C-alpha positions, 0 to 999 in steps of 0.5 A: 528464506529472505529471497522467497519472502521478497518474491512473495512480497513483490508478487503480492503488491504488484497484483494489487496495484497493476490495475492503477495505470490501466484504469483508462483501458478498463473504461474502454474494455467494459464501457464504464466511466472514469469514476467507475474504473477506480473501483477496480482498485478501491474495492480491493483496498476496501476488502483488504481491511476485512482480510487484515482482521482475518489474517492474525487469527488464521496465522495463529491457528494454521501457521505463518507459512501455510497462510502465506502459501494460501494467500499467494495461490488463492490471490493468483487464482482470483486474479486469473478469473478476473482476467476473463471476467465477463462483466464489470460486476464480476470483475469487481467481485473477483477483485474484492475476493482478491483483496481479502486473500492478498491481506493475509500475506504481509501480516503472516510474513512479518510475524514469520520474520519476527519469529524465525530470524535471530534478534540481531538480524531482524533489521536486515531481514525486514529491510530485504522484505520491504525492498521486495514489497516496494519493488512489487509496487513499482512493478505493478505500475510499470509492467502493465503499460507495455503488456497492455500495448502488446496484448490488452487487458486479458494478457496483462491480468493473466501475466500478473496473476501467473507471476503471483502463482509462480511466487506461491510455488517458490514460497512452497519450495524455498521457505523453511517451515516455522521452527518456533511457531506454536499454534493458538486459538485467536478470537476474532472478537478480541482482535476487533475490540482491540482494533476499535479501541486503539484510536481512543488514545489521542496520539494514535488517533492523529497517527491513524488520521495521518495514515488515512490522509497521506495514503489518500493523497498518494493514491488519488494522484496516481489514479487521476494521473493515468487519465491526465497523461492520456488527455491534452496536452500530454496525449501519451496513450499507452506510453503514459505508463512510463511515467510510473518510473517515478515510483522507484525514486521513493524506494530509498525513502524509508532508509533516508527518513529513518536516518534523519529521524534518528538524528532529529527526532521522529516528529520533526522528520515525519512533518518534513516528509508531510511537507514534501508530500504537499510540495510533490502534489503542487509540482504536478499542477505545472502541465509539463511532462518533466514536472509531472514526473518530478512531482510524482517522484517527490510525492512517492518519496515523501509518502513512502517515507512518511508511511514508514515512520508513521507505522513505526510510530504507531507500534512504539506508542502502543508498546510504551502505553500497553495498548497492544501492538497488533491492535494498534497496527491493525487500526492504523492499516484500516485507516490507511486502506480506508484512505486509499478506498475513499480518496482513490474513488473520489479522485477519478470522480473529481477528474471526470467532473472538474479536471486536474484542478479539482484533483489538485484541490483534493490532494492538497487538502489531504496532504495538508491534513497529513501535516497537521495531524503529524504536528498534533501527534508530535505535540501530544506524544511526550517521548518524541526521540525513541528507538524506531524499532523494526521497519514496517511493510510498505504497501 
């Protein structure tokens, strides 16, 4: 069961993010500007917000396993179609549809884990699934560079889509059916209302803002880095993809910061992570390959740790104040993906118009806003030392 979910999480997130290191290649293939190229990722993260609203009602109506299967197979097929898209507009439409179906998998997977694993095994099961999603994020950034050097855009997109289809087949064969699931009708209106009203809680509002700004800073740096590493003084060409080896540095961050939070309190530890986010962005301003690699590694470590703590904090706050766990999580994830969509597109536009100094200004502002939002959330939350509960998925 865990192996199948890990494979699904890996394929899901690698298909989402594999376009990020290929943005310069898309400029050449489709004759677009750097600012336009970022839409290949931004349109996906934008439509993920739609898919997240659909995921809960679908999983409640048709079952967790069925929704996970449908997510991977539909996403793989949309990915294959996108590989052969005849125009930039067609590619964006297909990447948008891809975002909707990709969103179904993590929502259904986490519900399945809660229901099908014994209470004492929840932590280990969630940690294994998180590892799969984190490795998927790393794979989606590392594998495309060498593939593109060998076969270009079509070969790369086809390979990543086939990996997702293979994971869907593995899930079909290996994942046992739900033993405890009971179908129920979930109204989309109720989901929307709960999601919209959740941020009216002051602490949740600051936590959602921190999710928006931290994800925005993270995606903005990685989007623009793909172009910076192909420009002077680096001029790495397809080898620029190897700098994404910095990404795996962050995989251990949720476990490290969770341990610190249990000892020192969640508010202090999340603020520390936000401060490291600022430092990571600042280090990338030094124009050497070593500092670029080190800055990206620290940025990734800080972001994955902060996101892990923030999303757990959201669920805990909602539970303590009867605000609705699912709705609060949805509100946080909507803010999180909105940050990716807006800042990711803005970063490449800023790079095109101003250069790296503009990207630095944008991302330092976002990461500083993250620290401020975390400090305010900690100030207004009257129960800073609480159980951290289950770890969320890392997108």
